[in-house]
N, C-alpha and C positions, 0 to 999 in steps of 0.2 A: 504494499500499499504505499502511497506518495504522501509524505507529510504535508500538512495543512498550509504552511509556509511556503513550501516549493510549488505546489499546485497552484496557490494563488499567484505566485510569480509566473508560473507557465501561462496562466490564464492572462495576466497582463501584458506578458509579451507576445502571445496570441493576437490579443486585441491591437496591439501596436502593429503587427504584421498585416492586419487588416486595413488600419488606419494608412498606412505606407502605400498600400495598394490603392485606396481611396485618393490618396494625393496625387499619386501618378495618373489615375484616371482624370482627376480634376485639372492636372496641367494639359492631358491630351484635349479636354473639352475646351479649354482656353485656346489652345492652338487652331481646334477646328473652327472656332467662333472668329479668331484672328484671321483665318483664310477664308472666312466667309466672303464671297463676290460681292454680296450687298453691303459688306461693311459688318464690324461686329456689332452685337446687341451690348450696349455699354452695362446694362443691368445685369445681364449674364455673366460677363465677364468680372464684373465687381463682386457678385455673390460668389462665384468659383474662387477668386481671390481670396476673399474674407474666409471661405471655409478652409481654403489651402492653408492660410495663415494661422487660423485657429487650430488645425489638425496638426501641423507642423510643432507648435507649442507643446500640444498634448503629448506628442511622440517624444519631444526633447526631454519634457519633464519626467514622463514614464521611464525613459531610458536612464537619465540621470539616478532617478530614486532607484532602479534596479541594478546599476552599476555599483551605486553606494552601498546599497543592501549586500551585492555580492563580496564587495571589498571588506566589509566588516564582517562576515560569516567565515569563520574558521572551523569547520567541520573535521578537518582532519590532521589536527594539531598533534593528537598521539597515535597516529594510524601509520601505515605502512608506506614506504617510500613512493609506490607508484600512484597511489590517490593522492599523495601530497602534489606529486608533479603534475597529474592531470588537473587539479585544483589550480594550481598556479598558471597553467597553460589557459585554462578558462578564464583567470582573472586578466592576464595578459591580453587576450582577445577583447575582453570588455572594454579594457583601457584603450585598446587601439579604435574600437568603436566610438568611444567617447571623444576621442582626438578628433576622428573625422567628423564627428557630429559637431563639435565646436569650430572645426576650420571651415565647415558648410554653412553656419548659421551666422546671419547678420549681427553685429554688435549695436 
């Protein structure tokens, strides 16, 4: 059985994955609208951009919380070597995602 904290973390990350798909769809919708031969509908573009911005903020906040939670979680302190190494690799991957996230988000 999966521990409750881990389960809710996976659920939050699954939600982030869905939000990422949605922001890509929004970006595509804006591109289609901008390519409209009759000109873009300003309200549609503004609505998509507003939802995109809010979604990106939600994604960034959730990922930040997950990375922080993962870096504070030390389940393998008194465990065998391979589990410790696997945990360290996962933490490094999360740090890399955070670095990418920070480099792409406007300040």
